[in-house]
N, C-alpha and C positions, 0 to 999 in steps of 0.2 A: 834526365833521370826517370826511369820507368818504375811506376808504383805497382806493386804486386800484392794482390789479395789471394791467400791460399785457403781453400775450403775442402776439408777431407776429415772424415771421422777416424781414419787410421793414423794414429799419432806418429808412429815410426816413419811412415811414408811422408807425412806432412813435414816432419822435422828434417828428413833427408832432402826433400825438395827445397825447403828453406835454406839449408846449408849450401846446396849446389848453386842456387840462384844468387844468394848473398855474396858469393865469391866474385861475381861480376860487378865491377864498379859502376855500371850503368843501371843497376837494379837495386830497388829498396823494398823490402818486405814491410808493408804497412799494416797488415792484419792477417791473423791466422784464425780460422773459424772451424769449429768442430761440428756445426750443424747448420741447417738451412736458415734459421732465424738470425743467427749471427752473420751469416754470409750476406743475406739481403740487407741487413743493417749496415754492414761494412760497405757494400756497393753504393748505398744511398749516401753514406757519410763521406766516402772518398771517391768522387766522380773522376772519370778519366783514367781508371786503373785497368791493369790486365788481371783478369780474374781466372785463376787456375783452380778448377773445382772438379770433384769426383762425381762421375755419373752415378755411383752407388748411393749418393745422397738422395737421389730420386726427386729432384726439384720439379716444379711445374715448368717445363722447358719453355713453353710459350711465354709465360709470365717473366721468366728470367731473361729471355731474349729481348723482350720489350724494355725491361728495366736497364739492361746493358746499353741498349740503343739510346734511351732517354738520358742516361748519365754520361754518355760519351765513352763508355767502357767497352772492353772486348773480352770475350770469353774463350778459354781454352779448357776443354773437357778431358779429364783423365779417365780412360776407358778400362774396363775389365777385358780379359783376353778374348771373350766371345762377342764383344760389342762391334757394331758396324760403324766405322769411323765416318764414311761419307754421309751417312744419314744425319749426323750431328752438324756437319757443315751446311747441309741443306736447311737445317733449322735456324741458321743465322749465326752460329758460333764460328769463330775465326780459326780455331786450331783444335787438334785432337792428338793425344799421345796415349800410349798404353802404359800400364804400370811398370812394365819392364823396360821403359825408355832409359837410354843412357843419359848421363849428365850433360854430355856435349850436345846431344840432340834436343834435350829439354831447353837448354839455354838458347840454341839456335831457333827453336820453335817460338819462344817468347820474343826474341828479337825480331823475327819475321812478322809476327802478329803485331808487335808494337809499331813496326814500320808500315803497317797497312796491308800486308800480304796475308795469305792463308797458309796453313800448314796441315798436311795430311801425313800420317805415319807410314813408313814403308811397309809395315805389316798389312795395311789396308790394300796395298797393291799386290803384294806377294806374301801371303801369310807364312810365318815361320812354323815349320813342323816341329812338335816337341821332340821328335826323334833326332832333329838336327842339333839339339842342345846337348852336346857331348860333355861340356863342362858341368852343367847341372846334373846330368845323369851320373857322371863319375863321382861327384860329391855326394849325391843321394845314396849311392851304393856304399860309400865309405862310412857314412854315419850309422850308428847303431839306432835301434828303435827308441831307446831312452834319450839319446842325443837329439833325435828328430822331434821328440815331444818338447824338448827344451827350445829348439828352434821355432816350433809352432807358437809357443808362448812368447818368445822374443818378438816375433812378427806382430803379435797382438799388442805389444807395448808393455808387457809385464816386467816388473823389476825382479831382482833376485829373490827378495823376501816373498813376494807373491808366488813366484815359481816354486819356491821351496814349500810353501803352504799347499799349493795345488797338487804337488807331487809327493807330499808327505815325507819330506827329507829336510836337510839343513841347508843354510845358505852356503856353507863351505863346500858341501858336496856339489851344489850347483856351480860354484866358481870353478871347481875342478873339472867338471864336465865342459864348461865354457872354454877353458884353456884348450881342451882336446878339440872342441868344435872349431875354434879359431885356427888351430894348426891344420885341420883337415880342409878348411875352406879358404885359408890364406887371407883372412880379414884380421883387422886389429881391434875392433870393438863391436858392441852390440848393434850400433846403428849401421855400421858397414855390413854386419851379418844380415840384418833385416833387409837392407837394400839389395844385397847379393842374392838373397832368397827370392825376393820379389822379381828381380831381373831374370832369374832362370826359372822358366815356367815348369820344367820337370821337377825341380826342387820345391818350388812353391806348391805344386799339386801334392807332393808327398807330405809336406808340412801341414797342408790343409787337411789331408786325410788323417794324419796323426792327431790333429786337433779335434776332429770329429769323433775319432775313436775314444779320446780322453773324455769328451763330453758324454758319450754313450755309456762308458764305464762308470762315470760319476753318477749318472742317473740310475743305473741298474745295480751296481755293487761296487761302491768306492773301495779301492784297495791301496795298499802301501806301495810306495816307490822304493824299491830295493836298490841301494847303491852298490 
């Protein structure tokens, strides 16, 4: 049984990763950490684990590599799209995946690392051009600006009530929009929507831009969300 420690401040991605890995009978999630303090504590408490952690947490990589070695653990780093995967393997980590990794590739990565091998994502060998993401581009173009703002908040882990408050509308209006978004993306729930968005870089970029625009509007002149 492979013991897995997950460390990522993005709740939706962490939950999705846990869901994917827990489906494999040889893997058991023993800790989910939202910050560095909890991650280092979990590594010390549960030696011999596979630690899947986000580079965005910005740990002291040298210290982390030493701790992993002394506890008999192995690290897999979750990269942002512009990160250089080989550089992390040179630091002593055993695997690297990008946030748009498929469930199948993620499971294979963990299994290979658990077996003592290393794993480098295919993007590090031949980067995928955003222009090649036809599915992401098609969905992006189908979503309205209002729907894209909701997608951005879903990716951030917001619940319907919080989204309604942020966009100054009602929960029922948000539910109506979500039904439309699910139809356009072909997903069944908010977790699948968040993972779908993260997987398609064109869509993820559009959602991030929508989120930044909302933050700017909130700072300058908060306005009502018209349904």
